[in-house]
N, C-alpha and C positions, 0 to 999 in steps of 0.2 A: 772716881778715877783712881781707885786704889788697886793694889796688886796683892791678892791673897793666894798662897800656894801657887797654882799655875793658871788661875783665872784672872782676867783683868776686864774692867768695864770701862768703855769709852762713852762719855756723855754725849748727848745729842748736841749738834752745832759744834762739834770739834772732831779732830782726827788724831789718832795715836801714831807715833812713829816707832816701828818695831826694829830692833837691832839684834843681830845674832853674832856673837863674838866681837862686839863693838863695831860692826859694819851694818849699814842700812840693809834691811831685808824686805820690809813691806809696809803699806799703809793700813792701819786698822780703822775701819769705819765705825760709827756709833753702834753699840751693842755689847754683848759679852763675847770674849775670845779666850781660848785656852792656849797658853804658851808653854812649850816643853822646857822646863827649867834646866833639864839635863844638858841641853845644847846651848846653855848660857844665853838664852833668848830673854830680852827685856823690853819694856817700853822706855825709850829715851826721853820722850816728852810729848807734849800735846800741842796741836795748832788749832787755835780758835777760828771758826768760820763766821763769827758774829761780825756785824758791821760796827766799826769803832769810829769815833769822831775825834779829830784833832784840830784845836783852834790855834792858828798861827798868827802872831801879831808881828807886822813888819812896819818899819818906818823907812820911808823912801823919799827921794827928792824929785819933784816933777821938773818938766822942761823949763818952767818959769821960776825956778829956784824957790819953790815952796815945799816945806817938809809936811808929808801927810803920814798918818798912821792907818794902815790897812789891816783889817782882821779877816783872815780867810778861814773858813770852816771847811775842813777836808774830811770826807767820809771814805773809809777804806776798809778792805777785808782781804783775807787770804783766799786765793782760788784753790779749790780742792784738787785740781789737776796738777797744780804746782806746789803742793804742800811740802814736798821734799826740799824745794829751793827756799821756801819761806822758813823752814826750820833750820837748815844747815847753812844757808848762804847769808841771810839777813841777820846782822848782829843787833842793830838798833834801828828798827824800821821808822820810828817817829822822828829821829834826827835826820834821817835820809829824806823823808817827806818834807820836813821843815826846810832843809837846804834847797830842795827842788822848788818849793814855793817862793823862797827868797829870791832865787834866780829868775823865776817867772815874774815876780812883782817888779824887780829891778830892770827888766827888759833883756836879760841874757838869753832866755829861752821863751818860746812861745807856748803857752798853756792852752790846750784844747779841752773844752768842757763838752762831754758827751751826754 
């Protein structure tokens, strides 16, 4: 995933985010790409498309006043078509997922499992 001269390599199961003059320009798919350095084109970062697992431990109170600890394992990954949103919009995806799971376990939201 290094950048030497004007060639850049994007590893498999990841996408590169290309910027020109500091503005989003294109998504780079796995393989070798040539970037014209004269136009201040660079790879801003990479988005992994691998499936990740996040274990969320929640303590909640049931209707009969009993405290239980629930461990939820969440599998998540970035969608290739929304890689730009995953790179620029999400700051800390794991804490956002944890907050959503906490709300679901405490009964504030309904969690659909597909």
